[in-house]
N, C-alpha and C positions, 0 to 999 in steps of 0.2 A: 504494500500499500503506499503510495507517495502522498506527502504533503507539503504545503507551503505555507509561508507566514505573511499575513497581511494586517494593516493597521486596525486596530481594534477600537470602535467608538461606543462600546457598551459600558466601559468603565471611565470615569473621568478623573479620577486621582493621579493617575500615572499616563503621560502622554506618550509613552513608549511602549504601552502593551500591544501584542500581537495577537491574531486570532487565527488558529491553525485551521486549515481548510484542506479537506481530501481532493486531491486532483488527479487527472488522468484515469478516473476509475473506470474499471472495465467490468460490466455487469455480465452475468452468465444467465441464460434463459432456461425455459422447460426443456427444450431439446437437448442441450448440454447436459442437463440433470439426467434425462432418461439415458443418453449415450454413456455417462459415468456409470450409472446403477446398472446398466446390461452389458457393459463391457467386457473385455477379456478376463477370463477367470471368474465372472458372474455366473450365477445359476438363474438369475433373474431374467426374464423375457419382457421385451419392450411393451407388447399389448397387454399383459398381466400388470406390468408395473405402472403403467399409465391408468388402467382400469382402477387398481388399488388408490393411488394418488387422487384421482378425480373423485372416487366414493369417499375418501378421508376428508375432503373439502365440501362435498355435497352434504355429507353428514353433519359437519360444523356448521354449514349454511342453514340447514334444517333447525338444528339446536337454536341458532340466532332467531330464526323465523317464530320459533315458540316462545322467546323471551328468556333463553337461558345463556348465562356465559359459558366458557370452554376454558379448561386449563389442563396442559400436559407437561411433559419435562423440557419443552423447546417453546412453546407459545402460550400467551394469555389473551384470551378474546373477551373483551368486556364491553358492556352495554352503558350508554350514558344518556341523558337528556341535554339538549341545548335549548335555549330559549329562556325568558324571564316569567314567572309566574306573579301575576298582581298582587297577590295576597294569599292568606292560607286556604281560602275558599275557591281559589282558580283551580282549573283542572286541566290536564293535558289537551291541547287543541292543536291538532296537525297542521293548521293554518298559521300558528305562531310559534310551534315547538317541533322538536325532530328528534330522532333516535340516532345516536352516533356509534359506529362500531370501532372499537380500538384494538390493534393487534400489538402485544408488546413482548420482547423476548424474555424468556425465562433462564434458569441457572444454566442449562446446557448450551444454550446459544449465546449467553454471555461470557461463558467460559472460553468460546472458541476465539474470542477477541484477543486472548492471551498469547496466542500463538503468532498473531500478526507481528511484522517486524517493520514499523513505519520507516520510510527512507524519504530524507529532506531533498526536497528539489527547488529550484528557483522558481519565484513566482511566475505565472502566465499572464501577461498583460491582457490577454484575450478573453480572460473569464467574465461571464456576467457581472455587471456592476448595477446595482440597485441605487438610484440617486433619490427618487421621490415617489412616495406612496399616497395616492389620493383616494379617500373612501367617500364614495357617493351617498352612503347612508347617513354620515354625520357631517359631510362637507368638509372634512378636515384633512390636513395634510401630515402624514407621519404621526398619527397618535392612534387612530382607532381601526378596527375592522368590524363591519357590521355583516353578520351571516345573512345571505340572500341578496347583498347589495353588489353593486357594480363596484370594481376596483381597478384603477389605473396605476400601473406601475412604469416609471420612466426611467432610464438608464443606458447602458449601452451592453451590446452583444446579448441581448435579451431573447431573441426569435428562438422558437422552439420547432424543431425539425420532425420530431417523433420517428425517427428513422432508427433509434436505439433505444432499448428498453431502458426505463428509469427516468427518461426526461419529464418535465413539468413544473409548475410552481406548486411548492410545498409549503405549509404552514406547520411550524414546529412549537409545541406547546412548551413553554418554559419550565413549568413545574414537574412534569412527568416525561417529556422528550418524545410524546406520541406525537406522529405526523401524518398529517391530513393532505392530500393530493387535491388540487384545485381542478376544475375542469379545463378543457383546452381552450385557450384564450379567443375570444372573438376576434380582437384585433393582436395580429401576431407580427410585430416588427422588431428591427433590432434595437431601436430606442423607446419602444411603447408596447406594452401588454395590456389588454382589458379584459377582464373575466369576472365571473361571479364568485363572491367569497363563499366557501362551503360552510356547512354547518359546522360550527366550533363552539366547544364550551366557553364559558365566561373565563377569562384568564389573560396571560400575556403571551404573545407568539411572534417568533422571527419568522422571516420569509426566506426560502432559499429558492434560487432559479436554478436548475439543472437541465443542460443542454449540450449540444455539441456543436462545431462548425457545420457548414454546408454540407460537406461530404465526410465529416469526421465520424470516429467510431468510439472515442473515448469521451467520457460526460465531463463538463465542466460545471464547477459549482459556484455560485455567487450567493453570498449571504448578506442579509441585511445588517446594516450596523446599529440599527435599532430594535426595540420590540414594541409591538402594537397591540392595544388592549381590545379584547372584547367584552363588552359590557353585560 
């Protein structure tokens, strides 16, 4: 895993603070997973392996549709409610509230990070740069996020090509690190993105833009230098 250091604006007490960002990230997809599962020396067959994996996720999806959370040694799937209730007599209204699903790593998956050996590389000046975030719900700049409202992000190298898995606009919860991917931007340009804010729980979030160059295959990650509040 390669990483670079960039100026950090999240802290004000030390002007020399740096923020580490993973760079040149190379994602692996489902086809690669099947190839590794069923490669030389394996007794597993591709058709059966795919069927089991599909059934695993179909079953978890069924649990979620029935209102259950799910936990195993690798992931924890949790349910939460987004939206504000006016008072103790208010009840869930699908027009004002939504149910979020979050997937967080458990011990076995977290332990895998201990094997990673980060390698420092010089910063790439072509990574996405977030310069201004305008929230149409509050009509504020660089302060708030309003679930369901339009969001405009201005900066550099922002365009998302979707040719590589893992690209998009991500909202990272400061409290628990849970990330929520936004929809594909309606306006998708190098200097401006426009999209709808996804359903987010109240709290503070940073924004990450993950994309590639036009014909690139490695993810670049641009991280906001501020946190935005969901009320």
